[in-house]
DRENVEXFI-94835 format. One record per residue (C-alpha): residue number from 1; x, y, z; residue in one letter. Coordinates in pm, 1 decimal, always signed. Example, Ala and Ser with C-alpha at 12.3 -4.5 7.8 and 13.67 -1.06 7.14 Angstrom:
<voro n="1" east="+1230.0" north="-450.0" up="+780.0" res="A"/>
<voro n="2" east="+1367.0" north="-106.0" up="+714.0" res="S"/>
This chain:
<voro n="1" east="+10355.4" north="+9064.5" up="+8709.1" res="X"/>
<voro n="2" east="+10542.4" north="+9346.1" up="+8886.7" res="X"/>
<voro n="3" east="+10234.3" north="+9566.0" up="+8865.4" res="X"/>
<voro n="4" east="+10017.6" north="+9285.7" up="+9025.2" res="X"/>
<voro n="5" east="+10279.7" north="+9242.0" up="+9297.5" res="X"/>
<voro n="6" east="+10322.6" north="+9611.4" up="+9360.9" res="X"/>
<voro n="7" east="+9947.1" north="+9672.8" up="+9381.4" res="X"/>
<voro n="8" east="+9914.3" north="+9389.1" up="+9655.5" res="X"/>
<voro n="9" east="+10214.5" north="+9540.6" up="+9861.5" res="X"/>
<voro n="10" east="+10103.0" north="+9884.6" up="+9846.0" res="X"/>
<voro n="11" east="+9742.1" north="+9789.9" up="+9977.2" res="X"/>
<voro n="12" east="+9901.5" north="+9625.1" up="+10264.7" res="X"/>
<voro n="13" east="+10160.1" north="+9868.3" up="+10401.0" res="X"/>
<voro n="14" east="+10120.6" north="+10190.6" up="+10581.4" res="X"/>
<voro n="15" east="+10450.4" north="+10360.5" up="+10463.9" res="X"/>
<voro n="16" east="+10410.9" north="+10351.5" up="+10081.0" res="X"/>
<voro n="17" east="+10713.2" north="+10532.8" up="+10012.2" res="X"/>
<voro n="18" east="+10943.1" north="+10285.1" up="+10164.2" res="X"/>
<voro n="19" east="+10829.4" north="+10014.2" up="+9924.3" res="X"/>
<voro n="20" east="+11088.8" north="+9906.4" up="+9656.9" res="X"/>
<voro n="21" east="+11045.6" north="+9615.7" up="+9414.7" res="X"/>
<voro n="22" east="+11333.6" north="+9499.8" up="+9239.6" res="X"/>
<voro n="23" east="+11308.3" north="+9266.6" up="+8947.6" res="X"/>
<voro n="24" east="+11598.1" north="+9032.2" up="+8849.6" res="X"/>
<voro n="25" east="+11522.6" north="+8850.3" up="+8525.3" res="X"/>
<voro n="26" east="+11684.1" north="+8539.0" up="+8366.9" res="X"/>
<voro n="27" east="+11593.1" north="+8339.8" up="+8083.9" res="X"/>
<voro n="28" east="+11315.5" north="+8147.4" up="+8228.0" res="X"/>
<voro n="29" east="+11299.5" north="+8281.6" up="+8580.2" res="X"/>
<voro n="30" east="+11234.1" north="+8603.7" up="+8754.1" res="X"/>
<voro n="31" east="+11318.5" north="+8714.6" up="+9106.2" res="X"/>
<voro n="32" east="+11128.5" north="+8975.7" up="+9291.7" res="X"/>
<voro n="33" east="+11305.1" north="+9138.0" up="+9581.6" res="X"/>
<voro n="34" east="+11042.9" north="+9336.2" up="+9781.8" res="X"/>
<voro n="35" east="+11179.0" north="+9584.8" up="+10040.2" res="X"/>
<voro n="36" east="+10940.8" north="+9747.6" up="+10275.7" res="X"/>
<voro n="37" east="+10978.9" north="+9965.6" up="+10599.2" res="X"/>
<voro n="38" east="+11074.3" north="+9776.8" up="+10909.4" res="X"/>
<voro n="39" east="+10743.1" north="+9848.2" up="+11086.4" res="X"/>
<voro n="40" east="+10535.5" north="+9709.6" up="+10777.2" res="X"/>
<voro n="41" east="+10736.2" north="+9386.6" up="+10772.5" res="X"/>
<voro n="42" east="+10489.2" north="+9181.4" up="+11005.9" res="X"/>
<voro n="43" east="+10190.7" north="+9303.3" up="+10769.3" res="X"/>
<voro n="44" east="+10365.3" north="+9157.6" up="+10464.7" res="X"/>
<voro n="45" east="+10451.7" north="+8811.6" up="+10631.6" res="X"/>
<voro n="46" east="+10139.5" north="+8756.2" up="+10833.9" res="X"/>
<voro n="47" east="+10085.1" north="+8519.0" up="+11101.4" res="X"/>
<voro n="48" east="+10318.5" north="+8211.6" up="+11065.1" res="X"/>
<voro n="49" east="+10413.9" north="+8335.5" up="+10720.3" res="X"/>
<voro n="50" east="+10060.8" north="+8273.0" up="+10570.0" res="X"/>
<voro n="51" east="+10020.2" north="+8610.2" up="+10391.7" res="X"/>
<voro n="52" east="+10366.3" north="+8576.6" up="+10233.7" res="X"/>
<voro n="53" east="+10283.0" north="+8223.4" up="+10118.6" res="X"/>
<voro n="54" east="+9976.1" north="+8353.0" up="+9960.1" res="X"/>
<voro n="55" east="+10141.3" north="+8629.2" up="+9784.1" res="X"/>
<voro n="56" east="+10394.8" north="+8393.0" up="+9639.1" res="X"/>
<voro n="57" east="+10125.1" north="+8148.1" up="+9530.5" res="X"/>
<voro n="58" east="+9947.7" north="+8415.0" up="+9344.1" res="X"/>
<voro n="59" east="+10248.5" north="+8550.3" up="+9166.0" res="X"/>
<voro n="60" east="+10358.7" north="+8195.3" up="+9066.9" res="X"/>
<voro n="61" east="+10004.9" north="+8136.3" up="+8929.7" res="X"/>
<voro n="62" east="+10056.0" north="+8459.0" up="+8697.1" res="X"/>
<voro n="63" east="+10388.1" north="+8348.0" up="+8605.5" res="X"/>
<voro n="64" east="+10270.3" north="+8018.4" up="+8519.5" res="X"/>
<voro n="65" east="+10066.7" north="+8141.7" up="+8231.0" res="X"/>
<voro n="66" east="+10388.7" north="+8319.2" up="+8100.6" res="X"/>
<voro n="67" east="+10587.8" north="+7994.9" up="+8121.4" res="X"/>
<voro n="68" east="+10828.4" north="+8133.0" up="+8381.2" res="X"/>
<voro n="69" east="+10930.2" north="+8056.0" up="+8709.8" res="X"/>
<voro n="70" east="+10911.8" north="+8304.1" up="+8989.2" res="X"/>
<voro n="71" east="+11068.1" north="+8384.1" up="+9342.3" res="X"/>
<voro n="72" east="+10943.0" north="+8651.1" up="+9575.4" res="X"/>
<voro n="73" east="+11190.6" north="+8757.0" up="+9840.2" res="X"/>
<voro n="74" east="+11090.4" north="+8977.3" up="+10133.6" res="X"/>
<voro n="75" east="+11378.7" north="+9204.3" up="+10255.2" res="X"/>
<voro n="76" east="+11342.5" north="+9403.5" up="+10572.7" res="X"/>
């Protein structure tokens, strides 16, 4: 899951060196904390949060196959 998320994020941002994805794993849940450069934050969130919602939906679909719950948080 982390690999898929990282691939998506790296293809959206300009400053690839500032991307950090932290994975906090529980028994049946996983939280991904995505940190990007301040200038790239708008590219990740998209207009009215549509792109961020799409990324969350995609990652939740992947996690559903593994019987896990996923939360994706974007940190500026």
